[in-house]
PAVO-890636 format. One record per atom (N, C-alpha, C): atom name; x, y, z; residue in three letters. Coordinates in nm, 2 decimals. Atoms other than C-alpha are relative to their C-alpha. Last residue first. Layout:
BEGIN
   a       x       y       z    r
  CA       X       Y       Z  ALA
...
***
This chain:
BEGIN
   a       x       y       z    r
   N   -0.14   -0.01    0.06  THR
  CA    6.16   -0.96   19.52  THR
   C    0.09    0.06    0.13  THR
   N   -0.09    0.13   -0.02  LEU
  CA    5.82   -1.13   19.65  LEU
   C    0.17    0.02   -0.04  LEU
   N   -0.02    0.05   -0.12  THR
  CA    5.65   -0.79   19.72  THR
   C    0.07   -0.15    0.04  THR
   N   -0.08   -0.08   -0.07  LEU
  CA    5.68   -0.66   19.39  LEU
   C    0.05   -0.01    0.13  LEU
   N   -0.14    0.03    0.03  ALA
  CA    5.54   -0.96   19.23  ALA
   C    0.11    0.09    0.08  ALA
   N   -0.04    0.12   -0.10  ARG
  CA    5.21   -0.92   19.45  ARG
   C    0.15   -0.02   -0.05  ARG
   N   -0.02   -0.02   -0.15  THR
  CA    5.18   -0.57   19.31  THR
   C    0.05   -0.10    0.09  THR
   N   -0.13   -0.07    0.01  VAL
  CA    5.26   -0.69   18.95  VAL
   C    0.00    0.04    0.12  VAL
   N   -0.10    0.10    0.06  ASP
  CA    4.97   -0.95   18.99  ASP
   C    0.15    0.08    0.01  ASP
   N   -0.03    0.10   -0.13  LEU
  CA    4.75   -0.71   19.17  LEU
   C    0.11   -0.08   -0.04  LEU
   N   -0.09   -0.08   -0.03  ALA
  CA    4.78   -0.48   18.83  ALA
   C    0.02   -0.05    0.17  ALA
   N    0.06   -0.12   -0.06  SER
  CA    4.65   -0.75   18.65  SER
   C    0.09    0.08    0.09  SER
   N   -0.08   -0.07   -0.09  LEU
  CA    4.81   -0.97   18.38  LEU
   C   -0.09    0.11    0.08  LEU
   N    0.04   -0.14   -0.03  VAL
  CA    4.58   -1.19   18.20  VAL
   C    0.10    0.03    0.09  VAL
   N    0.04   -0.02   -0.13  GLY
  CA    4.66   -1.55   18.02  GLY
   C   -0.04    0.16    0.04  GLY
   N   -0.08    0.13   -0.08  VAL
  CA    4.77   -1.72   17.70  VAL
   C   -0.03    0.02    0.16  VAL
   N    0.02   -0.04   -0.15  ILE
  CA    4.56   -1.53   17.45  ILE
   C    0.04   -0.13    0.09  ILE
   N    0.08    0.07   -0.08  ARG
  CA    4.67   -1.62   17.10  ARG
   C    0.01    0.03    0.14  ARG
   N    0.10   -0.09   -0.07  ASP
  CA    4.82   -1.36   16.86  ASP
   C   -0.11   -0.09    0.06  ASP
   N    0.13   -0.05    0.08  ARG
  CA    5.12   -1.57   16.76  ARG
   C   -0.10    0.08    0.09  ARG
   N   -0.02    0.02    0.16  ASP
  CA    5.48   -1.65   16.84  ASP
   C   -0.14    0.01   -0.09  ASP
   N   -0.11   -0.06    0.07  ASP
  CA    5.51   -1.49   17.20  ASP
   C    0.00   -0.02   -0.17  ASP
   N   -0.12    0.09    0.01  ALA
  CA    5.18   -1.59   17.32  ALA
   C    0.12    0.08   -0.09  ALA
   N    0.01    0.07    0.12  LEU
  CA    4.95   -1.29   17.42  LEU
   C    0.13   -0.12   -0.01  LEU
   N   -0.12    0.05    0.05  VAL
  CA    4.87   -1.17   17.76  VAL
   C    0.00   -0.09   -0.12  VAL
   N   -0.02    0.15    0.06  ILE
  CA    4.57   -0.97   17.78  ILE
   C    0.14   -0.04   -0.01  ILE
   N   -0.03    0.01    0.11  VAL
  CA    4.59   -0.65   18.03  VAL
   C   -0.01   -0.14   -0.07  VAL
   N   -0.06    0.14    0.06  HIS
  CA    4.43   -0.58   18.34  HIS
   C    0.05    0.03   -0.15  HIS
   N   -0.04    0.10   -0.11  SER
  CA    4.37   -0.28   18.57  SER
   C    0.04   -0.14   -0.04  SER
   N    0.05    0.12    0.01  ALA
  CA    4.37   -0.03   18.28  ALA
   C    0.05   -0.10    0.11  ALA
   N    0.10   -0.01   -0.09  LYS
  CA    4.43    0.34   18.28  LYS
   C   -0.08   -0.13    0.03  LYS
   N    0.13    0.02    0.04  GLU
  CA    4.60    0.30   17.95  GLU
   C   -0.11    0.01    0.12  GLU
   N    0.05   -0.08    0.11  ASP
  CA    4.91    0.45   18.06  ASP
   C   -0.11    0.00   -0.07  ASP
   N    0.00   -0.14   -0.06  VAL
  CA    4.94    0.30   18.39  VAL
   C   -0.04    0.09   -0.12  VAL
   N    0.11   -0.02   -0.07  MET
  CA    4.85   -0.06   18.23  MET
   C   -0.02    0.15    0.08  MET
   N    0.11   -0.02    0.08  LEU
  CA    5.10   -0.02   17.97  LEU
   C   -0.14    0.02    0.09  LEU
   N    0.00   -0.11    0.09  ARG
  CA    5.36    0.04   18.19  ARG
   C   -0.12    0.06   -0.07  ARG
   N    0.02   -0.09   -0.11  ALA
  CA    5.30   -0.24   18.43  ALA
   C   -0.03    0.13   -0.07  ALA
   N    0.14    0.01   -0.04  GLY
  CA    5.30   -0.46   18.12  GLY
   C   -0.07    0.11    0.11  GLY
   N    0.09   -0.02    0.11  GLU
  CA    5.62   -0.33   18.01  GLU
   C   -0.14    0.00    0.03  GLU
   N    0.01   -0.17    0.02  SER
  CA    5.78   -0.32   18.34  SER
   C   -0.08    0.03   -0.10  SER
   N    0.13   -0.05   -0.09  LEU
  CA    5.70   -0.69   18.37  LEU
   C   -0.02    0.15    0.01  LEU
   N   -0.02   -0.03   -0.14  PRO
  CA    5.96   -0.75   18.09  PRO
   C   -0.14    0.06    0.08  PRO
   N   -0.03   -0.17   -0.05  ALA
  CA    5.79   -0.88   17.79  ALA
   C    0.05   -0.01    0.14  ALA
   N   -0.15   -0.02   -0.03  SER
  CA    5.81   -1.27   17.73  SER
   C    0.05    0.13    0.02  SER
   N   -0.04    0.07   -0.10  ALA
  CA    5.44   -1.32   17.75  ALA
   C    0.13    0.01    0.05  ALA
   N   -0.08    0.13    0.03  ARG
  CA    5.38   -1.05   17.50  ARG
   C    0.05   -0.07    0.12  ARG
   N   -0.14    0.01   -0.04  VAL
  CA    5.14   -0.75   17.61  VAL
   C    0.05   -0.15   -0.01  VAL
   N   -0.06    0.12   -0.01  THR
  CA    4.79   -0.67   17.51  THR
   C    0.17    0.02    0.01  THR
   N   -0.16   -0.01    0.01  HIS
  CA    4.55   -0.39   17.53  HIS
   C    0.07   -0.14    0.04  HIS
   N   -0.07    0.05   -0.12  VAL
  CA    4.19   -0.47   17.46  VAL
   C    0.17    0.02   -0.03  VAL
   N   -0.15   -0.03    0.00  ASP
  CA    4.01   -0.23   17.24  ASP
   C    0.07   -0.06    0.11  ASP
   N   -0.05    0.05    0.10  LYS
  CA    3.64   -0.40   17.25  LYS
   C    0.18    0.02   -0.06  LYS
   N   -0.12   -0.06    0.07  ARG
  CA    3.59   -0.34   17.58  ARG
   C    0.02   -0.07   -0.12  ARG
   N   -0.12    0.05    0.02  ALA
  CA    3.26   -0.51   17.70  ALA
   C    0.08    0.10   -0.07  ALA
   N   -0.08   -0.05   -0.09  ALA
  CA    2.96   -0.35   17.87  ALA
   C    0.17   -0.04   -0.03  ALA
   N    0.05   -0.15   -0.02  VAL
  CA    2.69   -0.36   17.62  VAL
   C    0.12    0.03    0.07  VAL
   N   -0.07   -0.08    0.12  LEU
  CA    2.86   -0.71   17.48  LEU
   C   -0.02    0.16    0.05  LEU
   N   -0.12   -0.04   -0.06  ALA
  CA    2.74   -0.87   17.81  ALA
   C    0.08    0.10   -0.10  ALA
   N   -0.11    0.07    0.05  SER
  CA    2.39   -0.87   17.68  SER
   C    0.14    0.03    0.04  SER
   N   -0.06   -0.03    0.12  SER
  CA    2.15   -0.72   17.91  SER
   C    0.10   -0.08   -0.04  SER
   N    0.05    0.07    0.09  ALA
  CA    1.95   -0.92   18.17  ALA
   C    0.06    0.03   -0.14  ALA
   N   -0.09    0.12    0.00  LEU
  CA    2.14   -0.77   18.44  LEU
   C   -0.04   -0.11   -0.10  LEU
   N    0.07    0.11   -0.06  SER
  CA    1.96   -0.46   18.32  SER
   C    0.11   -0.11    0.01  SER
   N    0.04    0.11    0.08  GLU
  CA    2.15   -0.15   18.20  GLU
   C   -0.07   -0.09    0.09  GLU
   N    0.15    0.05    0.01  GLY
  CA    2.07    0.17   18.38  GLY
   C   -0.01   -0.14   -0.07  GLY
   N    0.04   -0.08    0.13  ARG
  CA    2.43    0.36   18.34  ARG
   C   -0.15   -0.06   -0.01  ARG
   N    0.02   -0.13   -0.04  MET
  CA    2.50    0.22   18.70  MET
   C   -0.05    0.10   -0.12  MET
   N    0.13    0.00   -0.09  LEU
  CA    2.46   -0.12   18.57  LEU
   C   -0.04    0.11    0.04  LEU
   N    0.12    0.02    0.07  ALA
  CA    2.69   -0.06   18.28  ALA
   C   -0.13   -0.01    0.08  ALA
   N    0.02   -0.13    0.09  SER
  CA    2.96    0.08   18.49  SER
   C   -0.14    0.01   -0.07  SER
   N    0.06   -0.09   -0.10  LEU
  CA    2.94   -0.22   18.75  LEU
   C   -0.04    0.14   -0.08  LEU
   N    0.15    0.05   -0.05  LEU
  CA    2.99   -0.45   18.46  LEU
   C   -0.09    0.08    0.08  LEU
   N    0.06   -0.04    0.12  ASP
  CA    3.30   -0.22   18.32  ASP
   C   -0.14   -0.06    0.05  ASP
   N    0.04   -0.15    0.00  LEU
  CA    3.43   -0.24   18.68  LEU
   C   -0.08    0.04   -0.11  LEU
   N    0.10   -0.02   -0.11  ALA
  CA    3.41   -0.60   18.72  ALA
   C   -0.04    0.14   -0.01  ALA
   N   -0.04    0.00   -0.14  SER
  CA    3.59   -0.64   18.38  SER
   C   -0.11    0.02    0.11  SER
   N    0.09   -0.04   -0.10  ILE
  CA    3.45   -0.74   18.05  ILE
   C    0.08    0.00    0.13  ILE
   N   -0.02    0.03   -0.15  MET
  CA    3.68   -0.82   17.75  MET
   C   -0.10    0.09    0.08  MET
   N    0.01   -0.09   -0.08  GLY
  CA    3.57   -0.83   17.37  GLY
   C    0.06   -0.02    0.16  GLY
   N    0.09   -0.12    0.03  GLN
  CA    3.45   -1.02   17.08  GLN
   C    0.05    0.12    0.10  GLN
   N    0.01   -0.13   -0.11  PHE
  CA    3.72   -1.28   17.06  PHE
   C   -0.09    0.13   -0.04  PHE
   N    0.13   -0.03   -0.06  GLY
  CA    3.61   -1.57   16.81  GLY
   C   -0.01    0.13    0.12  GLY
   N    0.09   -0.06    0.11  ILE
  CA    3.93   -1.56   16.61  ILE
   C   -0.14    0.04    0.05  ILE
   N   -0.01   -0.13   -0.01  SER
  CA    4.13   -1.63   16.93  SER
   C   -0.10    0.08   -0.11  SER
   N   -0.12   -0.05   -0.06  ASP
  CA    4.04   -1.99   16.92  ASP
   C   -0.02    0.16    0.01  ASP
   N   -0.09   -0.08    0.09  ALA
  CA    3.67   -2.08   16.80  ALA
   C    0.13    0.02    0.10  ALA
   N   -0.11    0.10    0.05  ASP
  CA    3.47   -2.36   16.96  ASP
   C    0.14    0.07   -0.07  ASP
   N   -0.06    0.06   -0.10  GLU
  CA    3.26   -2.11   17.16  GLU
   C    0.09   -0.12   -0.03  GLU
   N    0.03    0.15    0.04  ASP
  CA    3.20   -1.89   16.90  ASP
   C    0.07   -0.10    0.08  ASP
   N    0.10    0.00    0.09  GLY
  CA    3.19   -1.52   16.95  GLY
   C   -0.06   -0.14   -0.04  GLY
   N   -0.01    0.08    0.13  TRP
  CA    3.38   -1.53   17.25  TRP
   C   -0.12    0.01   -0.08  TRP
   N    0.10    0.03    0.07  ILE
  CA    3.39   -1.28   17.55  ILE
   C    0.02   -0.04   -0.12  ILE
   N    0.00   -0.01    0.15  ALA
  CA    3.67   -1.27   17.78  ALA
   C   -0.12   -0.04   -0.07  ALA
   N    0.03    0.09    0.06  VAL
  CA    3.62   -1.22   18.16  VAL
   C    0.01    0.02   -0.16  VAL
   N    0.03   -0.05    0.13  SER
  CA    3.77   -0.99   18.42  SER
   C   -0.02   -0.13   -0.10  SER
   N    0.05   -0.16   -0.02  HIS
  CA    3.79   -0.96   18.81  HIS
   C   -0.04    0.04   -0.16  HIS
   N   -0.07   -0.08    0.10  VAL
  CA    3.81   -1.33   18.87  VAL
   C   -0.06    0.14   -0.03  VAL
   N   -0.10   -0.10   -0.07  GLY
  CA    3.71   -1.51   19.21  GLY
   C    0.10    0.08   -0.10  GLY
   N   -0.13    0.06    0.00  HIS
  CA    3.58   -1.82   19.02  HIS
   C    0.07    0.09    0.02  HIS
   N   -0.02    0.13   -0.03  THR
  CA    3.21   -1.81   19.14  THR
   C    0.13   -0.03    0.00  THR
   N    0.02    0.02   -0.14  ALA
  CA    3.20   -1.44   19.17  ALA
   C    0.03   -0.13    0.02  ALA
   N   -0.10   -0.05   -0.08  MET
  CA    3.34   -1.38   18.82  MET
   C   -0.02   -0.04    0.15  MET
   N   -0.13    0.07    0.02  THR
  CA    3.12   -1.64   18.66  THR
   C    0.12    0.09    0.06  THR
   N    0.00    0.13   -0.07  ARG
  CA    2.81   -1.50   18.84  ARG
   C    0.13   -0.08   -0.02  ARG
   N   -0.02   -0.01   -0.13  ALA
  CA    2.88   -1.16   18.72  ALA
   C    0.01   -0.13    0.08  ALA
   N   -0.13   -0.03   -0.01  VAL
  CA    2.93   -1.28   18.35  VAL
   C    0.02    0.04    0.18  VAL
   N   -0.12    0.13    0.04  ASP
  CA    2.61   -1.48   18.36  ASP
   C    0.14    0.04    0.01  ASP
   N    0.03    0.09   -0.12  HIS
  CA    2.41   -1.16   18.51  HIS
   C    0.10   -0.13    0.01  HIS
   N   -0.10   -0.08   -0.11  LEU
  CA    2.58   -0.91   18.26  LEU
   C   -0.05   -0.12    0.11  LEU
   N    0.06   -0.13   -0.05  THR
  CA    2.42   -1.17   17.99  THR
   C    0.09    0.06    0.09  THR
   N    0.01    0.01   -0.12  SER
  CA    2.58   -1.44   17.77  SER
   C   -0.05    0.14    0.04  SER
   N    0.16   -0.01   -0.06  SER
  CA    2.51   -1.44   17.41  SER
   C   -0.02    0.01    0.15  SER
   N    0.06   -0.13    0.01  SER
  CA    2.86   -1.36   17.34  SER
   C   -0.13    0.03    0.02  SER
   N    0.04   -0.01    0.13  HIS
  CA    2.98   -1.67   17.50  HIS
   C   -0.06    0.13   -0.02  HIS
   N    0.16    0.01    0.00  CYS
  CA    3.17   -1.65   17.82  CYS
   C   -0.04    0.02   -0.15  CYS
   N    0.08   -0.06    0.12  THR
  CA    3.53   -1.69   17.89  THR
   C   -0.12    0.00    0.01  THR
   N    0.14    0.05   -0.02  MET
  CA    3.78   -1.72   18.20  MET
   C   -0.09    0.06   -0.13  MET
   N    0.10   -0.11   -0.01  VAL
  CA    4.15   -1.67   18.08  VAL
   C   -0.16   -0.06    0.01  VAL
   N    0.15    0.03    0.03  GLY
  CA    4.44   -1.89   18.10  GLY
   C   -0.08    0.12    0.00  GLY
   N    0.01    0.07    0.11  PRO
  CA    4.76   -1.83   18.31  PRO
   C   -0.15   -0.04   -0.06  PRO
   N    0.09    0.12   -0.02  HIS
  CA    4.72   -1.57   18.56  HIS
   C    0.02   -0.07   -0.14  HIS
   N    0.13   -0.02    0.06  MET
  CA    5.04   -1.34   18.50  MET
   C   -0.08   -0.12    0.05  MET
   N    0.09   -0.04   -0.10  VAL
  CA    5.34   -1.35   18.73  VAL
   C   -0.15    0.03   -0.05  VAL
   N   -0.03    0.04   -0.13  GLU
  CA    5.62   -1.53   18.56  GLU
   C   -0.11    0.04    0.09  GLU
   N    0.04    0.14   -0.02  SER
  CA    5.47   -1.48   18.20  SER
   C    0.03   -0.06    0.16  SER
   N    0.14    0.00   -0.02  VAL
  CA    5.51   -1.11   18.24  VAL
   C   -0.06   -0.15    0.01  VAL
   N    0.07    0.01    0.12  ARG
  CA    5.89   -1.15   18.27  ARG
   C   -0.13    0.00    0.04  ARG
   N    0.08    0.11    0.00  ARG
  CA    6.11   -1.05   18.56  ARG
   C   -0.08    0.02   -0.12  ARG
   N   -0.06    0.15   -0.01  THR
  CA    6.42   -0.86   18.55  THR
   C   -0.09   -0.11   -0.01  THR
   N   -0.07    0.01    0.12  ASP
  CA    6.27   -0.50   18.45  ASP
   C    0.08   -0.16   -0.01  ASP
   N    0.10    0.00    0.11  LEU
  CA    6.01   -0.51   18.70  LEU
   C    0.07   -0.03   -0.13  LEU
   N    0.07    0.14   -0.01  SER
  CA    6.26   -0.60   18.99  SER
   C   -0.10   -0.02   -0.13  SER
   N   -0.06    0.10   -0.04  THR
  CA    6.50   -0.32   18.90  THR
   C   -0.07   -0.12   -0.01  THR
   N   -0.06    0.06    0.11  ALA
  CA    6.30   -0.04   18.71  ALA
   C    0.04   -0.16    0.06  ALA
   N   -0.09    0.08   -0.11  PRO
  CA    6.06    0.11   18.96  PRO
   C    0.07   -0.15   -0.10  PRO
   N    0.03    0.00   -0.13  GLY
  CA    5.96    0.33   18.66  GLY
   C    0.08   -0.07    0.08  GLY
   N    0.16   -0.03   -0.04  PRO
  CA    5.96    0.40   18.31  PRO
   C   -0.06   -0.03    0.13  PRO
   N    0.03    0.11   -0.05  GLN
  CA    6.35    0.48   18.26  GLN
   C   -0.16   -0.01    0.04  GLN
   N    0.05   -0.01   -0.12  GLU
  CA    6.38    0.74   18.01  GLU
   C   -0.02   -0.14    0.06  GLU
   N   -0.11   -0.04   -0.09  GLY
  CA    6.58    0.75   17.70  GLY
   C   -0.05    0.00    0.14  GLY
   N   -0.08   -0.13    0.04  HIS
  CA    6.31    0.73   17.45  HIS
   C    0.09    0.06    0.11  HIS
   N   -0.03   -0.09   -0.09  THR
  CA    6.12    0.48   17.66  THR
   C    0.06    0.12   -0.05  THR
   N   -0.15   -0.03    0.00  LYS
  CA    5.93    0.30   17.39  LYS
   C    0.05    0.11    0.11  LYS
   N   -0.07   -0.12   -0.08  HIS
  CA    5.58    0.16   17.44  HIS
   C    0.15   -0.01    0.00  HIS
   N   -0.09   -0.03    0.08  THR
  CA    5.45   -0.08   17.15  THR
   C    0.08    0.12    0.09  THR
   N   -0.07   -0.12   -0.08  SER
  CA    5.19   -0.25   17.36  SER
   C    0.13    0.01   -0.09  SER
   N   -0.11    0.07   -0.06  GLU
  CA    4.98   -0.49   17.12  GLU
   C    0.08    0.15    0.06  GLU
   N   -0.10   -0.09    0.03  GLN
  CA    4.64   -0.35   17.06  GLN
   C    0.13   -0.03    0.07  GLN
   N   -0.11    0.00   -0.09  LEU
  CA    4.39   -0.64   17.02  LEU
   C    0.10    0.11   -0.02  LEU
   N   -0.09   -0.12    0.00  ASN
  CA    4.09   -0.54   16.81  ASN
   C    0.09    0.00    0.12  ASN
   N   -0.08   -0.03   -0.11  MET
  CA    3.94   -0.87   16.74  MET
   C    0.09    0.10   -0.01  MET
***
């Protein structure tokens, strides 16, 4: 697993729409839990999971019974479409489209940190880790942050 935890520092600059994003925590607006598939899943399996559950990303696990040790990568709907546009078949392994370097943020981090990470990394989703260990507890999407802005 290659989870890259956010270490963004502002060096005296405010990162953006401070007020509401700085006062709320990632855990308040994230989607708890994460949809998963096994590393033997196909792109078709992942597409079906996304469509059935209305999610935009799925974690790929190497061992269905393992915790974060089995994490192999993340695949978003855009990653899936990119693979298909490159000529991959729906029968191809989901691993061909998965991102291995997944960016993360801690659940107790200010929402502004999660938003800044998405902007800096040009990522529509980041993985949320527990505060006390590297265990995935949810997913934060750009839509989650947008929704939070409308509720302030």
